C-alpha positions as a LaTeX table, in Angstrom:
\begin{tabular}{lrrr}
\hline
Residue & $x$ (\AA) & $y$ (\AA) & $z$ (\AA) \\
\hline
Met1 & 62.07 & $-41.26$ & 38.23 \\
Thr2 & 62.00 & $-44.63$ & 36.54 \\
Ala3 & 60.08 & $-45.38$ & 33.37 \\
Ala4 & 56.56 & $-46.76$ & 33.78 \\
Gln5 & 56.17 & $-44.89$ & 37.08 \\
Leu6 & 52.59 & $-44.04$ & 36.11 \\
Thr7 & 51.54 & $-47.42$ & 34.74 \\
Gly8 & 47.81 & $-48.03$ & 34.94 \\
Arg9 & 46.93 & $-44.41$ & 35.63 \\
Val10 & 44.74 & $-42.10$ & 33.60 \\
Ala11 & 45.88 & $-38.56$ & 32.83 \\
Leu12 & 44.08 & $-35.64$ & 31.21 \\
Val13 & 46.10 & $-32.84$ & 29.58 \\
Thr14 & 44.55 & $-29.60$ & 28.33 \\
Gly15 & 46.31 & $-27.62$ & 25.64 \\
Gly16 & 47.83 & $-30.92$ & 24.59 \\
Gly17 & 48.05 & $-30.16$ & 20.88 \\
Ser18 & 51.44 & $-28.46$ & 20.92 \\
Gly19 & 54.28 & $-27.13$ & 23.04 \\
Ile20 & 54.33 & $-27.94$ & 26.74 \\
Gly21 & 50.99 & $-29.77$ & 26.60 \\
Arg22 & 52.10 & $-32.08$ & 23.80 \\
Ala23 & 55.44 & $-32.81$ & 25.47 \\
Thr24 & 53.66 & $-33.58$ & 28.75 \\
Ala25 & 51.14 & $-35.88$ & 27.07 \\
Leu26 & 53.99 & $-37.77$ & 25.41 \\
Arg27 & 55.93 & $-38.02$ & 28.68 \\
Leu28 & 52.97 & $-39.20$ & 30.77 \\
Ala29 & 52.17 & $-41.82$ & 28.14 \\
Ala30 & 55.80 & $-42.97$ & 28.05 \\
Asp31 & 55.65 & $-43.33$ & 31.84 \\
Gly32 & 52.65 & $-45.64$ & 31.52 \\
Ser33 & 49.54 & $-43.47$ & 31.69 \\
Val34 & 46.54 & $-43.60$ & 29.41 \\
Val35 & 46.37 & $-39.97$ & 28.26 \\
Val36 & 43.28 & $-37.99$ & 27.29 \\
Val37 & 44.54 & $-35.16$ & 25.07 \\
Asn38 & 42.42 & $-32.02$ & 24.99 \\
Asp39 & 43.01 & $-29.07$ & 22.70 \\
Leu40 & 40.89 & $-26.35$ & 21.13 \\
Asp41 & 42.19 & $-27.56$ & 17.75 \\
Ala42 & 40.88 & $-31.08$ & 17.09 \\
Gly43 & 43.54 & $-31.77$ & 14.48 \\
Arg44 & 46.41 & $-30.96$ & 16.82 \\
Ala45 & 44.90 & $-33.07$ & 19.59 \\
Gln46 & 44.67 & $-35.96$ & 17.15 \\
Glu47 & 48.29 & $-35.46$ & 16.06 \\
Thr48 & 49.46 & $-35.75$ & 19.66 \\
Thr49 & 47.36 & $-38.87$ & 20.14 \\
Glu50 & 48.85 & $-40.45$ & 17.03 \\
Leu51 & 52.39 & $-39.66$ & 18.21 \\
Ile52 & 51.63 & $-41.47$ & 21.46 \\
Thr53 & 50.07 & $-44.51$ & 19.85 \\
Arg54 & 52.89 & $-44.84$ & 17.30 \\
Ala55 & 55.31 & $-44.92$ & 20.23 \\
Gly56 & 53.35 & $-47.76$ & 21.81 \\
Gly57 & 51.33 & $-45.70$ & 24.29 \\
Lys58 & 47.62 & $-45.29$ & 24.85 \\
Ala59 & 45.78 & $-42.03$ & 24.23 \\
Glu60 & 42.58 & $-40.48$ & 22.96 \\
Ala61 & 41.83 & $-37.03$ & 21.59 \\
Arg62 & 39.02 & $-34.90$ & 23.01 \\
Ala63 & 38.75 & $-31.46$ & 21.43 \\
Gly64 & 37.03 & $-28.56$ & 23.14 \\
Asp65 & 37.26 & $-25.07$ & 24.58 \\
Val66 & 38.12 & $-25.10$ & 28.29 \\
Thr67 & 36.77 & $-21.58$ & 28.75 \\
Asp68 & 33.37 & $-23.34$ & 28.62 \\
Ser69 & 32.81 & $-24.75$ & 32.12 \\
Ala70 & 30.19 & $-27.20$ & 30.87 \\
Leu71 & 32.68 & $-28.57$ & 28.34 \\
Val72 & 35.25 & $-29.04$ & 31.12 \\
Asp73 & 32.74 & $-30.94$ & 33.25 \\
Thr74 & 31.89 & $-33.15$ & 30.27 \\
Leu75 & 35.57 & $-33.73$ & 29.57 \\
Val76 & 36.25 & $-34.86$ & 33.13 \\
Asp77 & 33.05 & $-36.87$ & 33.53 \\
Gly78 & 33.60 & $-38.53$ & 30.16 \\
Thr79 & 37.12 & $-39.54$ & 31.14 \\
Trp80 & 35.78 & $-41.09$ & 34.33 \\
Ala81 & 32.97 & $-42.86$ & 32.50 \\
Arg82 & 35.29 & $-44.38$ & 29.90 \\
His83 & 38.20 & $-45.30$ & 32.16 \\
Gly84 & 36.78 & $-45.53$ & 35.67 \\
Arg85 & 39.41 & $-43.21$ & 37.11 \\
Leu86 & 41.26 & $-39.91$ & 36.76 \\
Asp87 & 44.65 & $-39.83$ & 38.46 \\
Val88 & 46.41 & $-36.87$ & 36.87 \\
Phe89 & 45.08 & $-33.59$ & 35.48 \\
His90 & 47.57 & $-31.25$ & 33.83 \\
Ser91 & 45.63 & $-28.01$ & 33.42 \\
Asn92 & 47.87 & $-26.38$ & 30.85 \\
Ala93 & 45.84 & $-24.47$ & 28.26 \\
Gly94 & 46.59 & $-20.76$ & 28.12 \\
Thr95 & 48.38 & $-17.99$ & 26.26 \\
Gly96 & 48.73 & $-14.22$ & 26.33 \\
Leu97 & 45.98 & $-12.44$ & 24.41 \\
Ala98 & 45.89 & $-8.72$ & 25.27 \\
His99 & 49.24 & $-6.99$ & 24.76 \\
Gly100 & 50.28 & $-3.43$ & 25.50 \\
Glu101 & 50.59 & $-0.93$ & 28.32 \\
Leu102 & 47.84 & $-1.24$ & 30.90 \\
Thr103 & 46.12 & 2.00 & 29.90 \\
Ser104 & 45.78 & 0.64 & 26.37 \\
Ile105 & 44.07 & $-2.59$ & 27.43 \\
Ser106 & 40.34 & $-2.70$ & 26.71 \\
Asp107 & 37.79 & $-4.24$ & 29.01 \\
Glu108 & 37.30 & $-6.97$ & 26.42 \\
Gly109 & 41.03 & $-7.67$ & 26.21 \\
Trp110 & 41.37 & $-7.94$ & 29.98 \\
Arg111 & 38.36 & $-10.25$ & 30.24 \\
Ala112 & 39.64 & $-12.48$ & 27.42 \\
Asp113 & 43.00 & $-13.00$ & 29.12 \\
Val114 & 41.43 & $-13.68$ & 32.51 \\
Glu115 & 38.84 & $-16.02$ & 30.99 \\
Leu116 & 41.46 & $-18.21$ & 29.28 \\
Asn117 & 44.32 & $-18.05$ & 31.75 \\
Leu118 & 42.47 & $-17.99$ & 35.09 \\
Asn119 & 38.79 & $-18.80$ & 34.76 \\
Ala120 & 39.43 & $-21.86$ & 32.60 \\
Met121 & 42.07 & $-23.00$ & 35.09 \\
Phe122 & 39.47 & $-22.72$ & 37.86 \\
Tyr123 & 36.94 & $-24.72$ & 35.85 \\
Cys124 & 39.52 & $-27.47$ & 35.34 \\
Val125 & 40.69 & $-27.55$ & 38.96 \\
Arg126 & 37.10 & $-27.56$ & 40.23 \\
Ala127 & 36.06 & $-30.43$ & 37.96 \\
Ala128 & 39.15 & $-32.48$ & 38.76 \\
Leu129 & 38.73 & $-31.91$ & 42.50 \\
Arg130 & 35.15 & $-33.09$ & 42.31 \\
Val131 & 35.99 & $-36.52$ & 40.91 \\
Met132 & 39.41 & $-37.00$ & 42.51 \\
Ser133 & 38.26 & $-36.16$ & 46.04 \\
Ala134 & 35.40 & $-38.63$ & 45.72 \\
Ala135 & 37.86 & $-41.28$ & 44.53 \\
Gly136 & 40.32 & $-40.65$ & 47.36 \\
Gly137 & 43.21 & $-39.03$ & 45.56 \\
Gly138 & 44.90 & $-37.66$ & 42.49 \\
Ser139 & 47.39 & $-35.06$ & 41.31 \\
Ile140 & 46.44 & $-31.75$ & 39.69 \\
Ile141 & 49.22 & $-29.72$ & 38.07 \\
Cys142 & 48.51 & $-26.20$ & 36.80 \\
Thr143 & 50.75 & $-24.39$ & 34.34 \\
Ser144 & 51.52 & $-20.88$ & 35.53 \\
Ser145 & 54.35 & $-18.71$ & 34.16 \\
Ala146 & 57.47 & $-16.87$ & 35.23 \\
Ser147 & 55.37 & $-13.80$ & 34.45 \\
Ala148 & 53.62 & $-14.56$ & 37.75 \\
Leu149 & 56.87 & $-13.82$ & 39.59 \\
Gly150 & 58.14 & $-10.76$ & 37.75 \\
Ala151 & 56.58 & $-8.20$ & 35.45 \\
Val152 & 57.26 & $-8.05$ & 31.73 \\
Pro153 & 56.07 & $-4.78$ & 30.14 \\
Gly154 & 53.07 & $-5.24$ & 27.89 \\
Thr155 & 51.82 & $-8.49$ & 29.44 \\
Gly156 & 49.86 & $-7.23$ & 32.45 \\
Pro157 & 46.58 & $-9.13$ & 31.96 \\
Tyr158 & 48.35 & $-12.42$ & 31.28 \\
Ala159 & 50.73 & $-11.96$ & 34.21 \\
Ala160 & 47.93 & $-11.07$ & 36.62 \\
Ala161 & 45.99 & $-14.20$ & 35.65 \\
Lys162 & 49.06 & $-16.42$ & 35.92 \\
Ala163 & 49.88 & $-15.01$ & 39.36 \\
Ala164 & 46.33 & $-15.70$ & 40.55 \\
Ile165 & 46.77 & $-19.36$ & 39.59 \\
Leu166 & 49.35 & $-19.72$ & 42.36 \\
Gln167 & 46.81 & $-18.76$ & 45.02 \\
Leu168 & 44.18 & $-20.97$ & 43.42 \\
Val169 & 46.63 & $-23.87$ & 43.74 \\
Arg170 & 47.32 & $-23.10$ & 47.41 \\
Ser171 & 43.62 & $-22.83$ & 48.22 \\
Ala172 & 42.78 & $-26.11$ & 46.49 \\
Ala173 & 45.70 & $-27.90$ & 48.15 \\
Val174 & 44.72 & $-26.71$ & 51.63 \\
Glu175 & 41.02 & $-27.41$ & 51.22 \\
Tyr176 & 41.35 & $-30.86$ & 49.63 \\
Gly177 & 44.56 & $-32.28$ & 51.05 \\
Gly178 & 42.54 & $-34.37$ & 53.46 \\
Thr179 & 40.91 & $-36.19$ & 50.56 \\
Gly180 & 44.26 & $-37.30$ & 49.16 \\
Val181 & 44.31 & $-34.84$ & 46.25 \\
Arg182 & 47.55 & $-32.95$ & 45.65 \\
Val183 & 47.53 & $-29.64$ & 43.76 \\
Asn184 & 50.69 & $-27.92$ & 42.52 \\
Ala185 & 51.83 & $-25.45$ & 39.89 \\
Val186 & 54.71 & $-25.60$ & 37.48 \\
Ile187 & 56.22 & $-22.25$ & 36.50 \\
Pro188 & 57.96 & $-22.35$ & 33.13 \\
Gly189 & 60.38 & $-19.63$ & 32.13 \\
Ala190 & 61.29 & $-19.15$ & 28.49 \\
Val191 & 60.37 & $-22.37$ & 26.69 \\
Lys192 & 61.07 & $-23.06$ & 23.03 \\
Thr193 & 57.46 & $-23.62$ & 22.04 \\
Pro194 & 55.99 & $-22.43$ & 18.73 \\
Ala195 & 54.26 & $-19.59$ & 20.60 \\
Phe196 & 57.50 & $-18.45$ & 22.27 \\
Arg197 & 59.40 & $-18.54$ & 18.98 \\
Arg198 & 56.77 & $-16.31$ & 17.42 \\
Tyr199 & 57.05 & $-13.95$ & 20.39 \\
Ile200 & 60.86 & $-13.78$ & 20.35 \\
Gly201 & 60.89 & $-13.25$ & 16.60 \\
Ser202 & 64.39 & $-14.25$ & 15.46 \\
Asp203 & 67.32 & $-16.53$ & 16.29 \\
Glu204 & 69.40 & $-13.46$ & 17.11 \\
Arg205 & 66.92 & $-12.27$ & 19.72 \\
Leu206 & 66.68 & $-15.79$ & 21.14 \\
Ser207 & 70.47 & $-16.03$ & 21.48 \\
Ala208 & 70.60 & $-12.65$ & 23.21 \\
Tyr209 & 67.88 & $-13.77$ & 25.62 \\
Glu210 & 69.58 & $-17.07$ & 26.36 \\
Arg211 & 72.81 & $-15.28$ & 27.30 \\
Gln212 & 70.90 & $-13.77$ & 30.24 \\
Ile213 & 69.86 & $-17.19$ & 31.59 \\
Pro214 & 72.24 & $-18.71$ & 34.19 \\
Leu215 & 72.16 & $-22.14$ & 32.52 \\
Gly216 & 72.80 & $-20.48$ & 29.17 \\
Arg217 & 69.72 & $-21.80$ & 27.39 \\
Ala218 & 65.99 & $-21.51$ & 27.23 \\
Cys219 & 64.02 & $-24.56$ & 28.32 \\
Val220 & 62.52 & $-27.01$ & 25.88 \\
Pro221 & 59.00 & $-28.39$ & 26.37 \\
Glu222 & 60.44 & $-31.70$ & 27.58 \\
Asp223 & 62.00 & $-29.91$ & 30.57 \\
Ile224 & 58.56 & $-28.83$ & 31.74 \\
Ala225 & 57.08 & $-32.23$ & 30.96 \\
Ala226 & 59.64 & $-33.88$ & 33.23 \\
Ala227 & 58.62 & $-31.60$ & 36.10 \\
Val228 & 54.94 & $-32.34$ & 35.52 \\
Ala229 & 55.62 & $-36.08$ & 35.42 \\
Trp230 & 57.41 & $-35.87$ & 38.76 \\
Leu231 & 54.54 & $-33.94$ & 40.33 \\
Ala232 & 52.15 & $-36.54$ & 38.92 \\
Ser233 & 54.11 & $-39.44$ & 40.41 \\
Asp234 & 54.30 & $-40.95$ & 43.88 \\
Glu235 & 57.85 & $-39.59$ & 44.19 \\
Ser236 & 56.23 & $-36.24$ & 45.03 \\
Ala237 & 53.72 & $-37.84$ & 47.41 \\
Cys238 & 54.26 & $-35.21$ & 50.14 \\
Val239 & 54.36 & $-32.22$ & 47.78 \\
Thr240 & 51.25 & $-30.08$ & 47.54 \\
Gly241 & 50.30 & $-26.42$ & 47.47 \\
Thr242 & 53.63 & $-25.39$ & 46.03 \\
Thr243 & 55.22 & $-24.13$ & 42.84 \\
Leu244 & 58.05 & $-25.68$ & 40.85 \\
Val245 & 60.01 & $-23.14$ & 38.82 \\
Val246 & 61.65 & $-24.51$ & 35.66 \\
Asp247 & 63.45 & $-21.59$ & 34.05 \\
Gly248 & 67.19 & $-22.23$ & 33.91 \\
Gly249 & 67.69 & $-19.96$ & 36.92 \\
Leu250 & 66.40 & $-16.79$ & 35.30 \\
Thr251 & 64.02 & $-15.70$ & 38.08 \\
Ala252 & 66.79 & $-16.27$ & 40.65 \\
Lys253 & 68.95 & $-13.66$ & 38.94 \\
Arg254 & 69.02 & $-9.97$ & 39.80 \\
Ala255 & 69.90 & $-7.26$ & 37.38 \\
Glu256 & 73.29 & $-5.92$ & 38.52 \\
Pro257 & 76.01 & $-3.84$ & 36.87 \\
Leu258 & 79.00 & $-5.83$ & 35.68 \\
Ile259 & 82.11 & $-5.31$ & 37.81 \\
Gly260 & 85.57 & $-5.51$ & 36.28 \\
\hline
\end{tabular}
């Protein structure tokens, strides 16, 4: 994809204050989009915006909690009111909250994970569909997780929510394809975000994990951002209702005994 592929377009990125969201906001801006950066943390959203503007791009920070459906509607409607369009929505906010074996998960823990990782995704997709379908097109990209494709002990609520996103994407793509709106999911594997580094704990554990990955390394946020930028662009004009796995080949690999 060539630079400036998204010139003149308006993109909204949730969870844009760090990690994958920040990398995606920077990439979409570098490709020519005006980027609305949303994050729960206003300071981090502003930091991302400043990084974009210092690089010569255009962005604005809009803090808020996407588990509040009214806030999501205001975020989308405000973007439309200020810019007259919304071409790309990267619904990215999410993280694992309730950890442990399933029998140890409280009702509150389950609900919290589903609220952030699935319900908020629905609120974002619904709001984006509303304005994009009326305008005759757009691209919605949802961040799922490799946890949607294979179970990791202790992450059941998060994994269940991330798996449900894939069916949400298919449903939205089928129902709204006729309006010109495309809806897809990106599935990151291990990505060297601040959250993943806290989860993995040490450089030694990270190295041991990376040795299991066919490409020999964990992804960096820019790898996921590149996939999102492609799904946002006209180069993926006939791609909808699908999932793009970006994981260095890890989910393609089976556990087998070494021979020889």
